[in-house]
C-alpha positions, 0 to 999 in steps of 0.5 A: 856191473848192475846199476838199476837206476839213478836220479837225475836233477836235471829232471827234478830228480826223476829216476833214470833206468839203465836197461837192456835197451841201452846196453843193446845200443852200445853194442849195435845201431839198430840190427847192425853190430857196431865195430868192436873197437866202438863197442869197447869204447862205449862200454868202458865209459858206462861206469861214468854214467851214473855220476854224470847223470846225478851231477848234471843239472841241465840237459844240452839238447832235446828232440822229439823222434819216432823209435819203433814207430812210437813217439819218443823224447831224447836228451843229451848231457854233454860233461867235461869234468875233471874226472874224464882227463879233458875228454867231452863224454855225451850220454843220451837218455831216451823216453818212449811214449811217456814210459820211464826215462832210461839211459840209451847211449854214451860216447866221447869224441873218439866214437861218435858213429 
C-alpha cells in the first residue's frame, strides 16, 4: 500500500507525507526491533491513518525535542471514531528542522510501547 501524502486540516491543509521513516518506526524503536505482535498491531492500524489525519481538525499535543541531534516537533492526534469499534487510536506526526511533516507512528491502547 502506497499512501504518498494526505492533507491535514489541523495544519491548514498542509501535506503530511508517509515515508520510510514512519514505516521504520513501526518496526523498531531506534535500532531495537519491536516485538512481532506490536509490529503487527501497528501495521494493521496504518490503513486508518490517512482518514484520521484528513478528519482531525486539531492535534492533541505538541512537543519540541531533538531527533538525531536535530530539532524536531512532534504532534499527536487521538481518534475515537465510530469506525474504530471504540478503540482509541493515536497518530504521531513529526517534523525535523522545518522539513515537511511526516507520519511517524500509530498505536492504540493495546500497544503503547
